[in-house]
C-alpha positions, 0 to 999 in steps of 0.5 A: 121843425123845432130847434130841439129837433134840428140836427147839430153840425160842427166846424173848426174855427181857428183864432190867432192873436195875430188877427186881433182887433186894433183896440186889443191890448196885447197878444194875451189880452185881445179880441177877434171880430167876425161881424158878417160871418153867417155860418157862425150863427145858431151856435149851441156849444163850443169846445177848446180843441187845440192850443199852440203858444211859445213858452217865452214866459219870464219867471220874474215879472213885475208881479213878483220882483220886489224883495224888502229886508230890514238893514242896519238901524231898522232901515228897510232896503228894497231891491227890485229885480229886473224882469226876466228869466232867472236860475236860482244861482243868478237870482241869489247872486243879484240879490246878494249885497255887502250886507246879506248873503243867500245860500241854499242847503243841498239836502233840504233845498231851503235858502238861508239869508245871513247878515254879513256884519251880524245886524238883526235881520228881517225879511219882509213878506208879500203882505208888506210889499215884498212880492218876491219873498214867497218865490224864495220860500218865505210866505210871510214877514219873518221875526227880527233875527240876530243874524240869519234866517232860513226860509221854511219853504223851498224856493219856486222859480219854475215859472208859469206852470199853467196857462188859463185861457179866459173868455167872457163870450165863450164861457157865457156864465161858466166861470171859475171863482178865484178863492183868493179874490172872490173874483169870477174868472171866465176860464174855458181851458187850462193848458199845462206849460210843460215845455222848455223855455223857447219851445212851442207848446201844442195841446189838444183836449183828450176829453172833448165831451167833458170840456164842452161849453153848452149854451142855454140858447143859440149864440151868434159869434161876432166878437171873441175876447181872450185873456191869458192868465197864470195860476195866480191870475196874473195876466201873462205876457207873450212878448209880442208873440202869438197864440193859436186857438182852435175851437170846435163849434156845434151849431144848427142850420 
């Protein structure tokens, strides 16, 4: 009997970052090994069936915690915000100094940056290393203003909106191309992170036939690599806590 005529069976496999290999970088960048499991051979397709993880993600990380603005006599002032979870009021209170204040309009939600002594003010954008600027509604470096500047966009401090689960092994060429970097990201599932900070997110696919990953040839599952990214393709941090992923595996015998 040819392989095409053999019946296809399925089973569930639970992956937990607590079972990661010793050389794994973290609970969001890890591998799990199955070197001698015979039942994980002749795999023809997989689907991410269920995912659980705690929402402990910071909205201010090392990827977006620098704000640069031009002060007196053209001096560039760089403020580095400690990594953590911030409300808008706690963040603007930290950023406020003797030379600059930040106020939000209650109707438009836009932030206005004001130089308290009237010196020309420029807020630098991400192209100049001010990575926090877009999260305060400033997409690019501003012109040199007389004393104040109102951001064109509303601030966005919602934090992680989606968790992108990536795996080179599981994707097997089914990659998502990041338009910003032209980088192929082997995303196998995108999970909305829509629970309060400190809560556990439980997700299960409602479109199993659409989410299935089919392989051109039978695969043997020995090592699975997992990485978790945010919407900007930054590697996430679970602060040492674990993620659980359930795969539904289709195979022949």
